[in-house]
Backbone as CSV, one residue per row, in Angstrom:
resi,resn,N_x,N_y,N_z,CA_x,CA_y,CA_z,C_x,C_y,C_z
1,MET,43.617,33.275,-87.654,44.475,34.231,-88.364,44.328,34.029,-89.863
2,PRO,43.836,35.035,-90.607,43.794,34.885,-92.064,45.196,34.694,-92.629
3,GLU,45.341,33.666,-93.458,46.631,33.375,-94.072,46.454,33.357,-95.592
4,LEU,47.460,32.905,-96.295,47.439,32.970,-97.756,46.162,32.404,-98.371
5,PRO,45.706,31.197,-98.009,44.485,30.684,-98.653,43.259,31.549,-98.349
6,ASP,43.099,31.965,-97.088,41.947,32.782,-96.713,41.930,34.096,-97.487
7,LEU,43.076,34.777,-97.499,43.128,36.096,-98.111,43.147,36.037,-99.629
8,THR,43.637,34.955,-100.206,43.565,34.799,-101.657,42.116,34.783,-102.115
9,VAL,41.285,34.043,-101.399,39.871,33.952,-101.768,39.183,35.298,-101.585
10,VAL,39.450,35.978,-100.467,38.848,37.297,-100.236,39.286,38.277,-101.324
11,ALA,40.584,38.294,-101.633,41.095,39.232,-102.637,40.472,38.968,-104.004
12,GLU,40.416,37.713,-104.410,39.843,37.394,-105.715,38.357,37.757,-105.779
13,ALA,37.648,37.454,-104.708,36.209,37.727,-104.685,35.932,39.228,-104.659
14,PHE,36.637,39.967,-103.814,36.409,41.401,-103.715,36.847,42.116,-104.996
15,ASP,37.904,41.643,-105.623,38.341,42.232,-106.884,37.258,42.052,-107.948
16,ALA,36.684,40.855,-108.005,35.612,40.591,-108.972,34.378,41.448,-108.682
17,ALA,34.108,41.673,-107.398,32.898,42.399,-107.008,33.044,43.909,-107.094
18,LEU,34.264,44.429,-106.896,34.409,45.865,-106.654,35.257,46.614,-107.670
19,ARG,36.029,45.931,-108.486,36.884,46.661,-109.428,36.022,47.536,-110.341
20,GLY,36.454,48.784,-110.492,35.724,49.730,-111.326,34.665,50.519,-110.595
21,ARG,34.424,50.195,-109.332,33.412,50.931,-108.562,34.067,52.096,-107.807
22,PRO,33.362,53.220,-107.686,33.879,54.327,-106.886,33.511,54.146,-105.411
23,ILE,34.366,54.623,-104.539,34.030,54.682,-103.122,33.092,55.863,-102.910
24,THR,31.932,55.615,-102.333,30.944,56.675,-102.094,30.919,57.132,-100.649
25,ALA,31.485,56.328,-99.757,31.573,56.725,-98.342,32.654,55.893,-97.684
26,ALA,33.342,56.511,-96.736,34.399,55.827,-95.986,34.295,56.251,-94.534
27,ASN,34.019,55.286,-93.683,33.825,55.577,-92.264,34.664,54.637,-91.413
28,ALA,35.080,55.118,-90.254,35.894,54.324,-89.332,35.228,54.280,-87.969
29,PRO,34.256,53.354,-87.782,33.625,53.214,-86.464,34.623,52.840,-85.368
30,GLY,35.713,52.161,-85.758,36.765,51.803,-84.799,38.050,52.495,-85.181
31,PRO,38.163,53.808,-84.936,39.288,54.582,-85.467,40.644,54.177,-84.911
32,LEU,40.690,53.477,-83.788,41.976,53.076,-83.234,42.702,52.090,-84.140
33,ALA,41.958,51.413,-85.002,42.569,50.444,-85.917,43.078,51.091,-87.193
34,VAL,42.772,52.359,-87.407,43.102,53.031,-88.656,44.351,53.881,-88.477
35,ARG,45.325,53.664,-89.348,46.543,54.470,-89.364,46.425,55.470,-90.507
36,GLY,46.018,56.675,-90.160,45.782,57.726,-91.130,44.888,58.772,-90.503
37,THR,44.716,59.891,-91.181,43.937,60.989,-90.641,42.502,60.944,-91.166
38,PRO,41.563,61.606,-90.459,40.197,61.697,-90.986,40.140,62.312,-92.380
39,ALA,41.010,63.276,-92.641,41.025,63.898,-93.971,41.476,62.896,-95.040
40,GLU,42.438,62.061,-94.694,42.894,61.034,-95.650,41.807,60.002,-95.907
41,LEU,41.041,59.679,-94.876,39.923,58.742,-95.042,38.866,59.349,-95.950
42,GLU,38.528,60.596,-95.721,37.521,61.274,-96.527,37.971,61.399,-97.975
43,ALA,39.289,61.531,-98.187,39.819,61.697,-99.547,39.685,60.435,-100.390
44,LEU,39.353,59.302,-99.764,39.119,58.080,-100.530,37.835,58.170,-101.346
45,VAL,36.892,58.979,-100.876,35.594,59.079,-101.542,35.783,59.649,-102.949
46,GLY,35.181,58.968,-103.910,35.278,59.369,-105.300,36.312,58.584,-106.086
47,GLN,37.261,57.979,-105.396,38.276,57.188,-106.093,37.712,55.815,-106.455
48,ARG,38.070,55.342,-107.633,37.614,54.038,-108.087,38.627,52.946,-107.733
49,VAL,38.113,51.735,-107.615,38.966,50.585,-107.330,39.665,50.160,-108.614
50,ALA,41.000,50.188,-108.574,41.786,49.725,-109.721,42.094,48.245,-109.606
51,ALA,42.277,47.752,-108.378,42.556,46.334,-108.155,42.509,46.068,-106.654
52,ILE,42.201,44.835,-106.324,42.298,44.358,-104.942,43.129,43.100,-104.973
53,ARG,44.164,43.049,-104.154,45.079,41.913,-104.209,45.564,41.546,-102.817
54,ARG,46.046,40.327,-102.711,46.707,39.870,-101.487,48.201,40.059,-101.637
55,ILE,48.831,40.554,-100.572,50.288,40.645,-100.504,50.694,39.977,-99.197
56,GLY,51.283,38.789,-99.275,51.591,38.068,-98.042,50.323,37.843,-97.238
57,LYS,50.306,38.352,-96.001,49.114,38.252,-95.156,48.415,39.602,-95.022
58,PHE,48.527,40.420,-96.074,47.884,41.727,-96.139,46.879,41.728,-97.296
59,LEU,45.877,42.601,-97.192,44.934,42.827,-98.284,45.089,44.273,-98.724
60,GLU,45.320,44.476,-100.033,45.559,45.817,-100.565,44.429,46.229,-101.494
61,PHE,43.898,47.428,-101.249,42.940,48.065,-102.142,43.696,49.146,-102.908
62,GLU,43.911,48.927,-104.197,44.553,49.931,-105.034,43.467,50.782,-105.672
63,LEU,43.532,52.090,-105.447,42.530,53.009,-105.956,43.129,53.865,-107.078
64,ASP,42.334,54.794,-107.594,42.824,55.671,-108.655,44.116,56.363,-108.252
65,ARG,44.155,56.849,-107.019,45.281,57.661,-106.580,45.975,57.077,-105.349
66,ASP,45.199,56.611,-104.398,45.735,56.171,-103.115,45.611,54.662,-102.963
67,ARG,46.097,54.165,-101.814,45.973,52.753,-101.483,45.481,52.611,-100.043
68,VAL,44.820,51.495,-99.789,44.446,51.102,-98.435,44.971,49.685,-98.234
69,VAL,45.758,49.482,-97.195,46.324,48.164,-96.908,45.853,47.732,-95.536
70,VAL,45.324,46.516,-95.459,44.819,45.983,-94.187,45.671,44.792,-93.769
71,ASN,46.138,44.837,-92.529,46.806,43.686,-91.912,45.857,43.137,-90.857
72,PRO,45.103,42.070,-91.166,44.095,41.576,-90.225,44.656,40.861,-89.010
73,MET,45.910,40.477,-89.063,46.559,39.781,-87.950,45.718,38.600,-87.468
74,LEU,45.517,38.476,-86.147,44.874,37.265,-85.622,43.364,37.240,-85.821
75,THR,42.709,38.370,-85.613,41.250,38.329,-85.471,40.494,39.195,-86.463
76,GLY,41.175,39.837,-87.404,40.481,40.665,-88.376,39.723,39.838,-89.400
77,ARG,38.558,40.312,-89.789,37.716,39.619,-90.760,37.063,40.632,-91.692
78,PHE,36.688,40.172,-92.896,36.095,41.036,-93.913,34.680,40.570,-94.239
79,GLN,33.828,41.536,-94.545,32.456,41.222,-94.933,32.099,42.009,-96.183
80,LEU,31.462,41.351,-97.150,30.891,41.995,-98.326,29.383,41.969,-98.137
81,ALA,28.777,43.155,-98.072,27.363,43.209,-97.686,26.623,44.272,-98.477
82,ALA,25.292,44.140,-98.505,24.444,45.164,-99.096,24.251,46.288,-98.086
83,PRO,24.050,47.514,-98.539,23.817,48.617,-97.601,22.567,48.355,-96.773
84,GLY,22.626,48.751,-95.532,21.502,48.518,-94.630,21.591,47.231,-93.862
85,THR,22.469,46.313,-94.297,22.694,45.086,-93.546,23.290,45.443,-92.184
86,LYS,22.874,44.739,-91.158,23.345,45.050,-89.808,24.865,45.049,-89.746
87,LEU,25.402,46.083,-89.155,26.848,46.219,-89.035,27.357,45.277,-87.955
88,PRO,28.369,44.467,-88.244,28.913,43.578,-87.211,29.514,44.382,-86.058
89,SER,29.522,43.801,-84.885,30.150,44.460,-83.744,31.647,44.582,-83.986
90,LYS,32.239,45.579,-83.352,33.685,45.817,-83.446,34.137,46.076,-84.880
91,THR,33.259,46.672,-85.690,33.652,47.053,-87.040,34.588,48.249,-86.968
92,ALA,35.712,48.151,-87.668,36.717,49.221,-87.634,36.637,50.124,-88.847
93,LEU,36.217,49.577,-90.002,36.198,50.361,-91.236,35.033,49.909,-92.106
94,VAL,34.364,50.874,-92.721,33.304,50.594,-93.687,33.585,51.403,-94.945
95,LEU,33.689,50.713,-96.063,33.817,51.363,-97.363,32.574,51.044,-98.180
96,ALA,31.871,52.091,-98.624,30.685,51.919,-99.459,31.054,52.225,-100.906
97,PHE,30.467,51.470,-101.826,30.829,51.579,-103.234,29.595,51.860,-104.083
98,GLY,29.826,52.556,-105.197,28.758,52.867,-106.126,28.684,51.878,-107.269
99,GLU,27.970,52.270,-108.309,27.786,51.402,-109.465,29.110,51.184,-110.184
100,ARG,29.245,50.002,-110.786,30.485,49.664,-111.477,30.644,50.497,-112.746
101,GLY,31.861,51.027,-112.926,32.198,51.740,-114.146,32.907,50.819,-115.118
102,PRO,33.419,51.359,-116.204,34.124,50.537,-117.199,35.365,49.882,-116.605
103,THR,35.573,48.628,-116.944,36.767,47.904,-116.496,37.378,47.207,-117.706
104,PRO,38.029,47.983,-118.582,38.553,47.403,-119.824,39.576,46.309,-119.561
105,SER,39.460,45.259,-120.325,40.384,44.107,-120.310,40.484,43.441,-118.938
106,PHE,39.514,43.663,-118.076,39.539,43.047,-116.746,39.035,41.616,-116.833
107,LYS,39.835,40.676,-116.350,39.439,39.277,-116.291,39.432,38.830,-114.839
108,PRO,38.255,38.746,-114.218,38.204,38.301,-112.821,38.606,36.847,-112.699
109,ALA,38.931,36.425,-111.493,39.252,35.020,-111.253,38.120,34.155,-111.795
110,SER,38.474,33.103,-112.516,37.476,32.319,-113.248,36.394,31.756,-112.339
111,TRP,36.760,31.416,-111.094,35.769,30.802,-110.205,34.690,31.780,-109.758
112,THR,34.939,33.092,-109.938,33.956,34.092,-109.515,32.941,34.414,-110.607
113,VAL,33.226,34.039,-111.841,32.353,34.419,-112.963,30.977,33.786,-112.799
114,GLY,29.948,34.628,-112.793,28.581,34.146,-112.649,28.192,33.718,-111.257
115,ALA,29.037,33.979,-110.269,28.722,33.565,-108.895,27.482,34.295,-108.389
116,PRO,26.594,33.596,-107.700,25.345,34.228,-107.258,25.535,35.313,-106.210
117,TRP,26.673,35.301,-105.515,26.909,36.311,-104.480,27.475,37.612,-105.037
118,LEU,27.862,37.642,-106.324,28.409,38.870,-106.902,27.334,39.954,-106.953
119,PRO,27.630,41.155,-106.471,26.649,42.234,-106.586,26.464,42.650,-108.043
120,ALA,25.260,43.005,-108.399,24.985,43.450,-109.760,25.744,44.735,-110.054
121,ALA,25.916,45.029,-111.347,26.697,46.203,-111.730,26.119,47.485,-111.144
122,ASP,24.785,47.560,-110.991,24.166,48.775,-110.466,23.940,48.717,-108.959
123,ALA,24.442,47.671,-108.308,24.308,47.558,-106.849,25.283,48.505,-106.162
124,ARG,25.093,48.676,-104.853,25.947,49.572,-104.065,26.447,48.818,-102.824
125,PRO,27.399,47.913,-103.044,27.864,47.062,-101.943,28.754,47.807,-100.960
126,GLU,28.978,47.168,-99.827,29.879,47.684,-98.808,30.878,46.612,-98.414
127,VAL,32.071,47.052,-98.054,33.051,46.186,-97.410,33.201,46.662,-95.985
128,ARG,33.044,45.719,-95.045,33.262,46.018,-93.635,34.461,45.212,-93.149
129,TYR,35.327,45.877,-92.420,36.439,45.193,-91.759,36.202,45.282,-90.261
130,ARG,36.134,44.118,-89.617,35.908,44.095,-88.170,37.034,43.349,-87.491
131,ASP,37.311,43.740,-86.245,38.388,43.111,-85.488,38.072,43.239,-84.004
132,PRO,37.590,42.154,-83.381,37.195,42.217,-81.970,38.316,42.663,-81.033
133,THR,39.563,42.357,-81.375,40.677,42.703,-80.480,41.409,43.972,-80.910
134,GLN,41.098,44.470,-82.102,41.777,45.634,-82.679,43.283,45.418,-82.804
135,MET,43.685,44.153,-82.929,45.090,43.872,-83.182,45.473,44.231,-84.608
136,GLY,44.563,43.962,-85.540,44.818,44.283,-86.931,44.800,45.776,-87.163
137,LYS,45.350,46.196,-88.304,45.447,47.623,-88.599,45.078,47.894,-90.050
138,VAL,44.492,49.076,-90.274,44.160,49.576,-91.602,45.082,50.760,-91.878
139,TYR,45.860,50.668,-92.939,46.823,51.718,-93.276,46.308,52.498,-94.486
140,LEU,46.079,53.798,-94.287,45.730,54.680,-95.390,47.039,55.190,-95.986
141,LEU,47.207,54.991,-97.287,48.481,55.309,-97.937,48.245,56.256,-99.111
142,PRO,48.058,57.553,-98.795,47.866,58.523,-99.872,49.136,58.678,-100.702
143,THR,48.955,58.944,-101.964,50.098,59.219,-102.829,50.892,60.393,-102.268
144,GLY,52.194,60.222,-102.154,53.054,61.292,-101.661,53.277,61.275,-100.173
145,VAL,52.563,60.395,-99.446,52.751,60.288,-97.997,53.542,59.022,-97.700
146,ASP,54.659,59.185,-97.029,55.532,58.048,-96.722,55.153,57.488,-95.356
147,ARG,54.180,56.583,-95.348,53.722,55.980,-94.094,54.132,54.507,-94.110
148,PRO,55.062,54.118,-93.264,55.507,52.720,-93.281,54.415,51.767,-92.835
149,VAL,54.411,50.596,-93.424,53.504,49.518,-93.034,54.365,48.392,-92.474
150,PRO,54.360,48.189,-91.156,55.190,47.123,-90.578,54.882,45.778,-91.221
151,GLY,55.941,45.110,-91.658,55.783,43.821,-92.308,55.863,43.869,-93.812
152,LEU,55.747,45.068,-94.390,55.784,45.199,-95.844,57.090,45.809,-96.346
153,GLY,58.055,45.963,-95.459,59.327,46.503,-95.880,60.051,45.551,-96.810
154,ALA,60.968,46.101,-97.606,61.676,45.294,-98.608,62.432,44.136,-97.984
155,ASP,62.909,44.320,-96.754,63.666,43.250,-96.093,62.812,42.431,-95.145
156,GLU,61.494,42.698,-95.131,60.600,42.002,-94.212,59.760,40.933,-94.884
157,MET,59.737,40.901,-96.195,58.857,39.972,-96.900,59.609,39.259,-98.011
158,GLY,59.611,37.944,-97.934,60.207,37.129,-98.976,59.231,36.873,-100.095
159,PRO,59.532,35.966,-101.003,58.618,35.661,-102.107,57.326,35.031,-101.592
160,GLU,56.251,35.252,-102.323,54.973,34.640,-101.966,55.099,33.126,-102.034
161,ALA,54.460,32.450,-101.073,54.564,30.994,-101.026,53.982,30.326,-102.258
162,ASP,53.076,31.000,-102.960,52.468,30.422,-104.161,52.989,31.043,-105.451
163,ASP,54.048,31.842,-105.360,54.588,32.518,-106.535,55.244,31.492,-107.468
164,PRO,54.822,31.437,-108.740,55.466,30.500,-109.671,56.977,30.710,-109.787
165,ALA,57.434,31.932,-109.507,58.873,32.201,-109.584,59.639,31.546,-108.438
166,LEU,58.916,31.148,-107.385,59.560,30.425,-106.283,59.638,28.956,-106.691
167,THR,60.571,28.646,-107.525,60.757,27.283,-108.012,61.462,26.438,-106.959
168,LEU,61.520,25.153,-107.195,62.222,24.269,-106.268,63.691,24.671,-106.152
169,GLU,64.289,25.070,-107.235,65.693,25.476,-107.201,65.882,26.726,-106.346
170,VAL,64.986,27.697,-106.507,65.052,28.916,-105.697,64.824,28.582,-104.225
171,TRP,63.864,27.702,-103.964,63.573,27.263,-102.591,64.812,26.648,-101.946
172,ARG,65.483,25.763,-102.652,66.684,25.119,-102.099,67.748,26.148,-101.742
173,GLU,67.895,27.148,-102.582,68.903,28.185,-102.332,68.517,29.046,-101.133
174,ARG,67.244,29.429,-101.059,66.794,30.313,-99.977,66.837,29.615,-98.618
175,ILE,66.434,28.361,-98.575,66.296,27.698,-97.284,67.648,27.491,-96.620
176,ARG,68.705,27.442,-97.406,70.041,27.287,-96.829,70.444,28.493,-95.985
177,LYS,69.819,29.624,-96.249,70.195,30.862,-95.564,69.384,31.110,-94.294
178,HIS,68.427,30.233,-94.007,67.525,30.465,-92.878,67.604,29.297,-91.898
179,PRO,68.214,29.511,-90.735,68.307,28.447,-89.733,67.055,28.395,-88.858
180,GLY,67.082,27.513,-87.865,66.009,27.461,-86.879,65.053,26.314,-87.077
181,GLU,64.016,26.282,-86.240,63.016,25.221,-86.285,62.099,25.406,-87.489
182,LEU,61.590,24.313,-88.011,60.853,24.346,-89.263,59.567,25.161,-89.171
183,LYS,58.846,25.022,-88.069,57.603,25.785,-87.977,57.889,27.282,-87.975
184,ASN,58.878,27.699,-87.204,59.237,29.106,-87.191,59.733,29.574,-88.558
185,LEU,60.414,28.707,-89.258,60.904,29.040,-90.585,59.743,29.322,-91.532
186,LEU,58.737,28.458,-91.530,57.595,28.638,-92.421,56.798,29.899,-92.077
187,ARG,56.782,30.249,-90.795,56.038,31.436,-90.364,56.836,32.724,-90.531
188,ASN,58.102,32.599,-90.884,58.968,33.759,-91.076,58.663,34.393,-92.437
189,GLN,57.999,35.541,-92.423,57.576,36.173,-93.675,58.753,36.634,-94.524
190,ALA,59.900,36.824,-93.897,61.084,37.207,-94.656,61.631,36.026,-95.457
191,PHE,61.278,34.819,-95.039,61.682,33.627,-95.791,60.696,33.347,-96.915
192,VAL,59.430,33.258,-96.550,58.383,33.035,-97.551,57.106,33.658,-97.004
193,ALA,56.377,34.369,-97.838,55.256,35.174,-97.378,53.926,34.455,-97.523
194,GLY,53.080,34.599,-96.498,51.702,34.131,-96.587,51.312,33.027,-95.631
195,ILE,52.296,32.355,-95.018,51.998,31.219,-94.149,52.039,31.666,-92.692
196,GLY,51.051,31.233,-91.918,50.990,31.550,-90.498,50.947,30.297,-89.656
197,ASN,50.318,30.411,-88.506,50.353,29.319,-87.538,49.624,28.069,-88.018
198,ALA,48.446,28.231,-88.575,47.641,27.067,-88.967,48.265,26.317,-90.136
199,TYR,48.581,27.043,-91.201,49.063,26.357,-92.397,50.505,25.888,-92.281
200,SER,51.269,26.438,-91.348,52.594,25.851,-91.101,52.434,24.438,-90.548
201,ASP,51.461,24.222,-89.660,51.190,22.863,-89.172,50.799,21.940,-90.316
202,GLU,49.961,22.440,-91.207,49.458,21.614,-92.303,50.560,21.268,-93.306
203,VAL,51.400,22.241,-93.608,52.499,22.001,-94.540,53.449,20.952,-93.973
204,LEU,53.764,21.074,-92.696,54.691,20.128,-92.080,54.096,18.722,-92.018
205,HIS,52.798,18.629,-91.783,52.157,17.317,-91.796,52.223,16.714,-93.195
206,ALA,51.956,17.533,-94.206,52.016,17.033,-95.586,53.420,16.556,-95.942
207,ALA,54.435,17.236,-95.394,55.824,16.880,-95.685,56.360,15.794,-94.767
208,ARG,55.558,15.359,-93.776,55.951,14.335,-92.800,57.158,14.779,-91.959
209,LEU,57.164,16.053,-91.592,58.272,16.599,-90.813,57.744,17.201,-89.509
210,GLN,58.449,16.978,-88.411,58.039,17.529,-87.130,58.322,19.030,-87.079
211,PRO,57.461,19.781,-86.421,57.617,21.248,-86.406,58.876,21.731,-85.707
212,PHE,59.411,20.912,-84.764,60.560,21.370,-83.985,61.891,20.874,-84.536
213,ARG,61.839,20.215,-85.696,63.082,19.852,-86.375,63.837,21.115,-86.770
214,LYS,65.161,21.036,-86.726,65.989,22.139,-87.187,66.170,22.057,-88.694
215,ARG,66.178,23.198,-89.326,66.392,23.208,-90.769,67.705,22.531,-91.142
216,ALA,68.739,22.707,-90.313,70.043,22.128,-90.627,70.034,20.606,-90.598
217,SER,68.991,20.011,-89.973,68.935,18.553,-89.882,68.300,17.911,-91.111
218,LEU,67.777,18.706,-92.032,67.042,18.161,-93.165,67.976,17.576,-94.218
219,ALA,67.620,16.397,-94.689,68.286,15.827,-95.862,67.747,16.524,-97.111
220,ALA,68.452,16.363,-98.205,68.058,17.040,-99.444,66.631,16.676,-99.855
221,GLU,66.279,15.404,-99.705,64.935,14.990,-100.098,63.869,15.573,-99.170
222,GLU,64.232,15.864,-97.921,63.279,16.473,-96.993,63.073,17.951,-97.301
223,VAL,64.121,18.619,-97.753,63.970,20.002,-98.216,62.977,20.054,-99.364
224,ASP,63.094,19.115,-100.281,62.177,19.069,-101.417,60.760,18.705,-100.975
225,ALA,60.656,17.794,-100.021,59.336,17.390,-99.521,58.620,18.564,-98.857
226,LEU,59.378,19.431,-98.182,58.779,20.600,-97.537,58.209,21.552,-98.584
227,TYR,58.947,21.753,-99.645,58.470,22.599,-100.747,57.211,22.006,-101.376
228,GLU,57.261,20.722,-101.669,56.110,20.073,-102.311,54.895,20.063,-101.385
229,GLY,55.145,19.862,-100.085,54.045,19.905,-99.127,53.424,21.282,-99.036
230,MET,54.260,22.311,-99.102,53.753,23.680,-99.058,52.856,23.971,-100.256
231,ARG,53.344,23.659,-101.443,52.566,23.952,-102.642,51.263,23.163,-102.674
232,ALA,51.328,21.879,-102.335,50.124,21.046,-102.381,49.110,21.489,-101.328
233,THR,49.583,21.776,-100.133,48.684,22.162,-99.039,47.982,23.468,-99.333
234,LEU,48.728,24.481,-99.749,48.130,25.783,-100.006,47.199,25.735,-101.212
235,GLY,47.602,25.021,-102.259,46.744,24.912,-103.439,45.419,24.234,-103.122
236,HIS,45.486,23.142,-102.349,44.262,22.439,-101.965,43.371,23.325,-101.107
237,ALA,43.972,24.057,-100.166,43.183,24.909,-99.278,42.468,26.001,-100.061
238,VAL,43.141,26.623,-101.005,42.498,27.661,-101.818,41.311,27.079,-102.579
239,ASP,41.464,25.899,-103.147,40.365,25.263,-103.873,39.167,25.015,-102.963
240,VAL,39.435,24.515,-101.764,38.347,24.247,-100.815,37.652,25.536,-100.411
241,LEU,38.421,26.563,-100.108,37.834,27.805,-99.614,37.064,28.547,-100.704
242,ARG,37.478,28.440,-101.944,36.704,29.060,-103.024,35.288,28.497,-103.076
243,GLU,35.147,27.230,-102.747,33.829,26.591,-102.767,33.031,26.858,-101.500
244,ARG,33.713,26.978,-100.362,32.997,26.965,-99.088,32.859,28.314,-98.391
245,VAL,33.690,29.287,-98.748,33.649,30.562,-98.018,32.563,31.505,-98.518
246,PRO,32.488,31.834,-99.813,31.468,32.791,-100.250,30.066,32.284,-99.945
247,PRO,29.145,33.200,-99.606,29.285,34.656,-99.536,29.669,35.171,-98.151
248,THR,29.904,34.288,-97.192,30.206,34.727,-95.826,31.722,34.846,-95.660
249,PHE,32.276,35.886,-96.241,33.732,36.039,-96.268,34.313,36.273,-94.881
250,GLU,33.466,36.665,-93.929,33.952,36.871,-92.564,34.118,35.561,-91.795
251,THR,33.643,34.464,-92.369,33.743,33.165,-91.712,35.051,32.483,-92.076
252,GLN,35.790,32.045,-91.061,37.046,31.340,-91.310,36.781,29.846,-91.284
253,VAL,37.006,29.186,-92.417,36.741,27.749,-92.550,38.048,26.993,-92.342
254,ARG,38.088,26.162,-91.303,39.301,25.412,-91.001,39.020,23.938,-90.682
255,ASP,37.766,23.510,-90.756,37.440,22.157,-90.317,38.020,21.083,-91.231
256,PHE,38.451,21.445,-92.435,38.995,20.457,-93.368,40.485,20.213,-93.152
257,LEU,41.121,20.974,-92.280,42.555,20.813,-92.061,42.850,19.457,-91.432
258,ALA,44.037,18.956,-91.692,44.393,17.594,-91.261,44.739,17.518,-89.783
259,VAL,45.532,18.488,-89.275,46.010,18.364,-87.888,45.807,19.610,-87.051
260,HIS,45.810,20.780,-87.629,45.808,21.999,-86.819,44.553,22.096,-85.960
261,MET,44.772,22.310,-84.661,43.703,22.432,-83.654,42.884,21.148,-83.524
262,LYS,43.511,20.010,-83.832,42.801,18.731,-83.731,43.516,17.789,-82.765
263,GLY,44.103,18.376,-81.733,44.790,17.570,-80.736,43.897,16.510,-80.124
264,GLY,44.431,15.278,-80.004,43.672,14.173,-79.434,42.896,13.376,-80.454
265,GLN,42.698,13.915,-81.646,41.990,13.189,-82.700,42.986,12.309,-83.467
266,PRO,42.500,11.276,-84.145,43.421,10.418,-84.903,43.970,11.124,-86.128
267,CYS,45.242,10.905,-86.386,45.856,11.435,-87.601,45.153,10.831,-88.813
268,PRO,44.740,11.633,-89.792,44.036,11.081,-90.951,44.918,10.205,-91.828
269,ARG,46.228,10.237,-91.615,47.131,9.429,-92.430,47.515,8.126,-91.754
270,CYS,47.842,8.158,-90.448,48.337,6.937,-89.790,47.520,6.513,-88.584
271,GLY,46.603,7.358,-88.130,45.742,6.995,-87.016,46.285,7.309,-85.642
272,THR,47.546,7.729,-85.547,48.120,8.108,-84.249,47.413,9.345,-83.711
273,ARG,47.247,9.386,-82.400,46.587,10.548,-81.805,47.448,11.795,-82.031
274,ILE,46.820,12.870,-82.497,47.528,14.112,-82.805,47.962,14.805,-81.517
275,THR,49.210,15.216,-81.488,49.773,15.942,-80.351,49.535,17.436,-80.533
276,GLU,49.237,18.117,-79.425,49.015,19.559,-79.480,49.750,20.214,-78.325
277,VAL,50.568,21.198,-78.645,51.315,21.926,-77.622,51.088,23.416,-77.829
278,LYS,51.238,24.167,-76.732,51.082,25.615,-76.793,52.379,26.258,-76.322
279,ALA,52.871,27.163,-77.146,54.083,27.893,-76.792,53.973,29.299,-77.341
280,GLY,54.211,30.277,-76.483,54.148,31.664,-76.923,52.778,32.101,-77.368
281,GLY,51.736,31.446,-76.852,50.378,31.816,-77.224,49.876,31.189,-78.504
282,PHE,50.694,30.358,-79.149,50.300,29.719,-80.398,50.179,28.212,-80.196
283,VAL,49.189,27.620,-80.860,48.990,26.181,-80.823,49.775,25.534,-81.953
284,THR,50.490,24.460,-81.636,51.167,23.652,-82.643,50.600,22.247,-82.585
285,SER,50.145,21.759,-83.712,49.524,20.439,-83.795,50.303,19.585,-84.792
286,TYR,50.618,18.349,-84.410,51.368,17.472,-85.303,51.202,16.021,-84.864
287,CYS,51.629,15.112,-85.742,51.495,13.691,-85.485,52.860,13.090,-85.185
288,ARG,52.995,12.499,-84.003,54.251,11.860,-83.632,54.471,10.551,-84.392
289,GLY,53.395,10.038,-84.976,53.512,8.746,-85.655,54.118,8.833,-87.036
290,CYS,53.745,9.867,-87.802,54.223,9.900,-89.192,54.998,11.172,-89.543
291,GLN,55.188,12.056,-88.574,56.047,13.223,-88.811,57.358,13.011,-88.081
292,ARG,58.429,13.050,-88.810,59.760,12.703,-88.252,60.685,13.906,-88.220
């Protein structure tokens, strides 16, 4: 499942590669994943990319007039490719782009500057979105059309987990209002946006807290440790993925994680064998030795 670190890297890279380029073709080989009409898809052609950004666990393409928002959910992946490159199976959407136009005062993410995978200004790259299960969805959002995007409602999304405005003080205030088990709390997008199944395990390991602990059981210092673990874990993951993901943006890199999906292996901190349980179709991985 693409989460905040995965989508941050994709958004930064695609923004650097595509901002200022016009869409020259828009096709939906997997139309069941697209929420919008063929006419709305065709109307994307000619519009230039104003920005590409991550919002929670969504990727947004802001164009001259309209927007395209993708919720990749569990199995959606993105590819940046040259035209003529073999189309991946189960591709749901293909956006083709023309030569880059003027992008005044645009400052791409510093790590992308001079990257060898960046298409040249006169290149004609494509973005492909593929989803083997078609669980993810592509929302076409023309100006003037009120099409809801589940998960993006005002009451459905809390502050971004990496937002500088989410200070420790704000975190302490917000967490008091959200009961339940810690893993579910971290995955609750209305509490904090961007964290899913994998990184909730990692954050809890960093904070030395068990996933099934109740929020009400936390001491003040544990509330702070959870915040610090979240920031450190997500920041480190973004740094790693910036180095290891490009140019194969469709590849999900998770082998550097400490505990998630590593049941039976030794904990990298204390050496205890990592416990792995499955509930509701999701894997939870944690260390009984150093997570309390």
